[in-house]
ChimeraX commands (.cxc) that place a marker at each C-alpha (Angstrom):
marker #1 position 50.79,69.50,143.17 radius 0.5
marker #1 position 50.32,68.34,146.75 radius 0.5
marker #1 position 50.40,64.72,145.61 radius 0.5
marker #1 position 53.72,65.26,143.87 radius 0.5
marker #1 position 55.08,67.08,146.91 radius 0.5
marker #1 position 53.94,64.28,149.22 radius 0.5
marker #1 position 55.44,61.71,146.85 radius 0.5
marker #1 position 58.73,63.60,146.68 radius 0.5
marker #1 position 58.89,64.06,150.47 radius 0.5
marker #1 position 57.94,60.44,151.06 radius 0.5
marker #1 position 60.55,59.26,148.57 radius 0.5
marker #1 position 63.18,61.50,150.15 radius 0.5
marker #1 position 62.36,60.07,153.57 radius 0.5
marker #1 position 62.56,56.52,152.29 radius 0.5
marker #1 position 65.85,57.17,150.51 radius 0.5
marker #1 position 67.42,59.08,153.42 radius 0.5
marker #1 position 66.37,56.60,156.13 radius 0.5
marker #1 position 68.81,53.85,155.03 radius 0.5
marker #1 position 71.59,56.43,154.60 radius 0.5
marker #1 position 71.04,57.70,158.14 radius 0.5
marker #1 position 70.90,54.14,159.44 radius 0.5
marker #1 position 74.16,53.31,157.62 radius 0.5
marker #1 position 75.78,56.44,159.08 radius 0.5
marker #1 position 74.72,55.54,162.64 radius 0.5
marker #1 position 75.84,51.93,162.16 radius 0.5
marker #1 position 79.22,53.14,160.90 radius 0.5
marker #1 position 79.69,55.38,163.94 radius 0.5
marker #1 position 78.80,52.52,166.25 radius 0.5
marker #1 position 81.21,50.22,164.44 radius 0.5
marker #1 position 84.05,52.78,164.75 radius 0.5
marker #1 position 83.33,53.06,168.47 radius 0.5
marker #1 position 83.39,49.27,168.80 radius 0.5
marker #1 position 86.70,49.17,166.95 radius 0.5
marker #1 position 88.24,51.73,169.32 radius 0.5
marker #1 position 87.12,49.66,172.29 radius 0.5
marker #1 position 88.42,46.54,170.61 radius 0.5
marker #1 position 91.81,48.19,169.95 radius 0.5
marker #1 position 91.99,49.33,173.58 radius 0.5
marker #1 position 91.22,45.81,174.72 radius 0.5
marker #1 position 93.86,44.40,172.38 radius 0.5
marker #1 position 96.42,46.89,173.72 radius 0.5
marker #1 position 95.61,45.81,177.29 radius 0.5
marker #1 position 95.97,42.13,176.40 radius 0.5
marker #1 position 99.32,42.78,174.69 radius 0.5
marker #1 position 100.58,44.65,177.76 radius 0.5
marker #1 position 99.55,41.80,180.04 radius 0.5
marker #1 position 101.17,39.25,177.75 radius 0.5
marker #1 position 104.46,41.15,177.96 radius 0.5
marker #1 position 104.32,41.31,181.77 radius 0.5
marker #1 position 103.42,37.63,182.02 radius 0.5
marker #1 position 106.34,36.63,179.72 radius 0.5
marker #1 position 108.74,38.37,182.12 radius 0.5
marker #1 position 107.40,36.41,185.12 radius 0.5
marker #1 position 107.26,32.78,184.01 radius 0.5
marker #1 position 107.12,30.52,180.98 radius 0.5
marker #1 position 103.82,29.03,182.08 radius 0.5
marker #1 position 102.17,32.41,182.36 radius 0.5
marker #1 position 103.49,33.25,178.87 radius 0.5
marker #1 position 101.87,30.09,177.55 radius 0.5
marker #1 position 98.54,31.15,179.09 radius 0.5
marker #1 position 98.84,34.61,177.60 radius 0.5
marker #1 position 99.46,33.13,174.16 radius 0.5
marker #1 position 96.32,31.06,174.56 radius 0.5
marker #1 position 94.38,34.21,175.50 radius 0.5
marker #1 position 95.72,35.96,172.39 radius 0.5
marker #1 position 94.66,33.02,170.22 radius 0.5
marker #1 position 91.16,33.20,171.67 radius 0.5
marker #1 position 91.07,36.95,171.05 radius 0.5
marker #1 position 92.01,36.45,167.41 radius 0.5
marker #1 position 89.28,33.83,167.09 radius 0.5
marker #1 position 86.87,36.29,168.67 radius 0.5
marker #1 position 87.93,38.99,166.21 radius 0.5
marker #1 position 87.39,36.62,163.31 radius 0.5
marker #1 position 83.88,35.88,164.55 radius 0.5
marker #1 position 83.25,39.62,164.95 radius 0.5
marker #1 position 84.54,40.28,161.42 radius 0.5
marker #1 position 82.33,37.55,159.98 radius 0.5
marker #1 position 79.34,38.93,161.87 radius 0.5
marker #1 position 80.06,42.44,160.60 radius 0.5
marker #1 position 80.40,41.16,157.03 radius 0.5
marker #1 position 77.09,39.31,157.32 radius 0.5
marker #1 position 75.40,42.40,158.78 radius 0.5
marker #1 position 76.77,44.55,155.96 radius 0.5
marker #1 position 75.56,42.10,153.33 radius 0.5
marker #1 position 72.12,42.00,154.95 radius 0.5
marker #1 position 71.95,45.80,155.14 radius 0.5
marker #1 position 72.96,46.13,151.49 radius 0.5
marker #1 position 70.32,43.59,150.51 radius 0.5
marker #1 position 67.64,45.49,152.41 radius 0.5
marker #1 position 68.78,48.78,150.87 radius 0.5
marker #1 position 68.46,47.21,147.41 radius 0.5
marker #1 position 64.93,46.03,148.26 radius 0.5
marker #1 position 63.95,49.48,149.50 radius 0.5
marker #1 position 65.44,51.12,146.41 radius 0.5
marker #1 position 63.54,48.73,144.14 radius 0.5
marker #1 position 60.26,49.36,145.97 radius 0.5
marker #1 position 60.69,53.13,145.88 radius 0.5
marker #1 position 61.54,53.06,142.19 radius 0.5
marker #1 position 58.61,50.83,141.29 radius 0.5
marker #1 position 56.17,52.96,143.30 radius 0.5
marker #1 position 57.47,56.18,141.77 radius 0.5
marker #1 position 57.32,54.70,138.27 radius 0.5
marker #1 position 53.74,53.54,138.87 radius 0.5
marker #1 position 52.76,57.01,140.09 radius 0.5
marker #1 position 54.36,58.62,137.04 radius 0.5
marker #1 position 52.59,56.14,134.74 radius 0.5
marker #1 position 49.25,56.95,136.40 radius 0.5
marker #1 position 49.89,60.68,135.99 radius 0.5
marker #1 position 50.81,60.18,132.32 radius 0.5
marker #1 position 47.66,58.12,131.71 radius 0.5
marker #1 position 45.45,60.71,133.41 radius 0.5
marker #1 position 47.07,63.59,131.50 radius 0.5
marker #1 position 46.61,61.75,128.20 radius 0.5
marker #1 position 42.93,61.21,129.03 radius 0.5
marker #1 position 42.55,64.90,129.89 radius 0.5
marker #1 position 44.25,65.88,126.61 radius 0.5
marker #1 position 41.89,63.63,124.65 radius 0.5
marker #1 position 38.88,65.24,126.35 radius 0.5
marker #1 position 40.21,68.74,125.69 radius 0.5
marker #1 position 40.74,67.94,122.00 radius 0.5
marker #1 position 37.26,66.39,121.75 radius 0.5
marker #1 position 35.71,69.51,123.26 radius 0.5
marker #1 position 37.72,71.78,120.92 radius 0.5
marker #1 position 36.60,69.71,117.92 radius 0.5
marker #1 position 33.00,69.68,119.17 radius 0.5
marker #1 position 33.01,73.48,119.41 radius 0.5
marker #1 position 34.57,73.71,115.94 radius 0.5
marker #1 position 31.80,71.58,114.43 radius 0.5
marker #1 position 29.28,73.86,116.16 radius 0.5
marker #1 position 30.93,76.81,114.42 radius 0.5
marker #1 position 32.46,78.33,117.53 radius 0.5
marker #1 position 36.22,78.80,117.75 radius 0.5
marker #1 position 38.07,77.62,120.84 radius 0.5
marker #1 position 39.25,80.34,123.20 radius 0.5
marker #1 position 42.92,81.30,123.39 radius 0.5
marker #1 position 43.01,80.02,126.94 radius 0.5
marker #1 position 41.64,76.63,125.87 radius 0.5
marker #1 position 44.15,76.37,123.02 radius 0.5
marker #1 position 46.98,77.35,125.37 radius 0.5
marker #1 position 45.81,74.75,127.89 radius 0.5
marker #1 position 45.78,72.07,125.15 radius 0.5
marker #1 position 49.26,73.09,124.07 radius 0.5
marker #1 position 50.54,73.02,127.67 radius 0.5
marker #1 position 48.93,69.62,128.27 radius 0.5
marker #1 position 50.54,68.25,125.07 radius 0.5
marker #1 position 53.92,69.51,126.34 radius 0.5
marker #1 position 53.34,67.90,129.71 radius 0.5
marker #1 position 52.41,64.56,128.11 radius 0.5
marker #1 position 55.66,64.70,126.11 radius 0.5
marker #1 position 57.73,65.47,129.21 radius 0.5
marker #1 position 56.07,62.76,131.27 radius 0.5
marker #1 position 56.49,60.17,128.51 radius 0.5
marker #1 position 60.17,61.06,128.11 radius 0.5
marker #1 position 60.79,60.96,131.85 radius 0.5
marker #1 position 58.99,57.65,132.18 radius 0.5
marker #1 position 60.92,56.15,129.24 radius 0.5
marker #1 position 64.21,57.27,130.81 radius 0.5
marker #1 position 63.17,55.84,134.16 radius 0.5
marker #1 position 62.20,52.49,132.64 radius 0.5
marker #1 position 65.51,52.36,130.74 radius 0.5
marker #1 position 67.45,53.04,133.94 radius 0.5
marker #1 position 65.47,50.35,135.75 radius 0.5
marker #1 position 66.31,47.79,133.06 radius 0.5
marker #1 position 70.08,48.40,133.37 radius 0.5
marker #1 position 70.40,47.28,137.02 radius 0.5
marker #1 position 68.09,44.33,136.37 radius 0.5
marker #1 position 70.25,43.09,133.48 radius 0.5
marker #1 position 73.44,43.69,135.51 radius 0.5
marker #1 position 72.00,41.66,138.38 radius 0.5
marker #1 position 71.26,38.65,136.14 radius 0.5
marker link #1:1,2 radius 0.2
marker link #1:2,3 radius 0.2
marker link #1:3,4 radius 0.2
marker link #1:4,5 radius 0.2
marker link #1:5,6 radius 0.2
marker link #1:6,7 radius 0.2
marker link #1:7,8 radius 0.2
marker link #1:8,9 radius 0.2
marker link #1:9,10 radius 0.2
marker link #1:10,11 radius 0.2
marker link #1:11,12 radius 0.2
marker link #1:12,13 radius 0.2
marker link #1:13,14 radius 0.2
marker link #1:14,15 radius 0.2
marker link #1:15,16 radius 0.2
marker link #1:16,17 radius 0.2
marker link #1:17,18 radius 0.2
marker link #1:18,19 radius 0.2
marker link #1:19,20 radius 0.2
marker link #1:20,21 radius 0.2
marker link #1:21,22 radius 0.2
marker link #1:22,23 radius 0.2
marker link #1:23,24 radius 0.2
marker link #1:24,25 radius 0.2
marker link #1:25,26 radius 0.2
marker link #1:26,27 radius 0.2
marker link #1:27,28 radius 0.2
marker link #1:28,29 radius 0.2
marker link #1:29,30 radius 0.2
marker link #1:30,31 radius 0.2
marker link #1:31,32 radius 0.2
marker link #1:32,33 radius 0.2
marker link #1:33,34 radius 0.2
marker link #1:34,35 radius 0.2
marker link #1:35,36 radius 0.2
marker link #1:36,37 radius 0.2
marker link #1:37,38 radius 0.2
marker link #1:38,39 radius 0.2
marker link #1:39,40 radius 0.2
marker link #1:40,41 radius 0.2
marker link #1:41,42 radius 0.2
marker link #1:42,43 radius 0.2
marker link #1:43,44 radius 0.2
marker link #1:44,45 radius 0.2
marker link #1:45,46 radius 0.2
marker link #1:46,47 radius 0.2
marker link #1:47,48 radius 0.2
marker link #1:48,49 radius 0.2
marker link #1:49,50 radius 0.2
marker link #1:50,51 radius 0.2
marker link #1:51,52 radius 0.2
marker link #1:52,53 radius 0.2
marker link #1:53,54 radius 0.2
marker link #1:54,55 radius 0.2
marker link #1:55,56 radius 0.2
marker link #1:56,57 radius 0.2
marker link #1:57,58 radius 0.2
marker link #1:58,59 radius 0.2
marker link #1:59,60 radius 0.2
marker link #1:60,61 radius 0.2
marker link #1:61,62 radius 0.2
marker link #1:62,63 radius 0.2
marker link #1:63,64 radius 0.2
marker link #1:64,65 radius 0.2
marker link #1:65,66 radius 0.2
marker link #1:66,67 radius 0.2
marker link #1:67,68 radius 0.2
marker link #1:68,69 radius 0.2
marker link #1:69,70 radius 0.2
marker link #1:70,71 radius 0.2
marker link #1:71,72 radius 0.2
marker link #1:72,73 radius 0.2
marker link #1:73,74 radius 0.2
marker link #1:74,75 radius 0.2
marker link #1:75,76 radius 0.2
marker link #1:76,77 radius 0.2
marker link #1:77,78 radius 0.2
marker link #1:78,79 radius 0.2
marker link #1:79,80 radius 0.2
marker link #1:80,81 radius 0.2
marker link #1:81,82 radius 0.2
marker link #1:82,83 radius 0.2
marker link #1:83,84 radius 0.2
marker link #1:84,85 radius 0.2
marker link #1:85,86 radius 0.2
marker link #1:86,87 radius 0.2
marker link #1:87,88 radius 0.2
marker link #1:88,89 radius 0.2
marker link #1:89,90 radius 0.2
marker link #1:90,91 radius 0.2
marker link #1:91,92 radius 0.2
marker link #1:92,93 radius 0.2
marker link #1:93,94 radius 0.2
marker link #1:94,95 radius 0.2
marker link #1:95,96 radius 0.2
marker link #1:96,97 radius 0.2
marker link #1:97,98 radius 0.2
marker link #1:98,99 radius 0.2
marker link #1:99,100 radius 0.2
marker link #1:100,101 radius 0.2
marker link #1:101,102 radius 0.2
marker link #1:102,103 radius 0.2
marker link #1:103,104 radius 0.2
marker link #1:104,105 radius 0.2
marker link #1:105,106 radius 0.2
marker link #1:106,107 radius 0.2
marker link #1:107,108 radius 0.2
marker link #1:108,109 radius 0.2
marker link #1:109,110 radius 0.2
marker link #1:110,111 radius 0.2
marker link #1:111,112 radius 0.2
marker link #1:112,113 radius 0.2
marker link #1:113,114 radius 0.2
marker link #1:114,115 radius 0.2
marker link #1:115,116 radius 0.2
marker link #1:116,117 radius 0.2
marker link #1:117,118 radius 0.2
marker link #1:118,119 radius 0.2
marker link #1:119,120 radius 0.2
marker link #1:120,121 radius 0.2
marker link #1:121,122 radius 0.2
marker link #1:122,123 radius 0.2
marker link #1:123,124 radius 0.2
marker link #1:124,125 radius 0.2
marker link #1:125,126 radius 0.2
marker link #1:126,127 radius 0.2
marker link #1:127,128 radius 0.2
marker link #1:128,129 radius 0.2
marker link #1:129,130 radius 0.2
marker link #1:130,131 radius 0.2
marker link #1:131,132 radius 0.2
marker link #1:132,133 radius 0.2
marker link #1:133,134 radius 0.2
marker link #1:134,135 radius 0.2
marker link #1:135,136 radius 0.2
marker link #1:136,137 radius 0.2
marker link #1:137,138 radius 0.2
marker link #1:138,139 radius 0.2
marker link #1:139,140 radius 0.2
marker link #1:140,141 radius 0.2
marker link #1:141,142 radius 0.2
marker link #1:142,143 radius 0.2
marker link #1:143,144 radius 0.2
marker link #1:144,145 radius 0.2
marker link #1:145,146 radius 0.2
marker link #1:146,147 radius 0.2
marker link #1:147,148 radius 0.2
marker link #1:148,149 radius 0.2
marker link #1:149,150 radius 0.2
marker link #1:150,151 radius 0.2
marker link #1:151,152 radius 0.2
marker link #1:152,153 radius 0.2
marker link #1:153,154 radius 0.2
marker link #1:154,155 radius 0.2
marker link #1:155,156 radius 0.2
marker link #1:156,157 radius 0.2
marker link #1:157,158 radius 0.2
marker link #1:158,159 radius 0.2
marker link #1:159,160 radius 0.2
marker link #1:160,161 radius 0.2
marker link #1:161,162 radius 0.2
marker link #1:162,163 radius 0.2
marker link #1:163,164 radius 0.2
marker link #1:164,165 radius 0.2
marker link #1:165,166 radius 0.2
marker link #1:166,167 radius 0.2
marker link #1:167,168 radius 0.2
marker link #1:168,169 radius 0.2
marker link #1:169,170 radius 0.2
view
């Protein structure tokens, strides 16, 4: 039970970490945009004042605006690259978490199947010795059979879901 709880908590932490990082990055990006807009407003105001003064100053302001646009294009490209990198890392983390969880479930299923086989062997051994199995033992066998069925179904569903993204990615 503690292993499952640790696995669930660990998985939750791994899944939530990228979401929190994406949230913080988004907030920082919004803040940068507000600063960028304020800077653009200031440049536009200065361009207007310079156009009123002289033609030469207007030409210089136009050059400054061109450089600002180029700067914004570089910033946009950088942001797009950072987003693509973040998404790639999130996909890697998701794949690792899924594969680890699937491996843990497979190990649990294998161990439960082995336990069920031992329980059945013991029941059969007692039956050949002429002693009936206790109600508790029969109930435990029945519960273990149910658990094996649930684990197998869950694992099959998980493997099917894992195959879908892999085939979409190809």
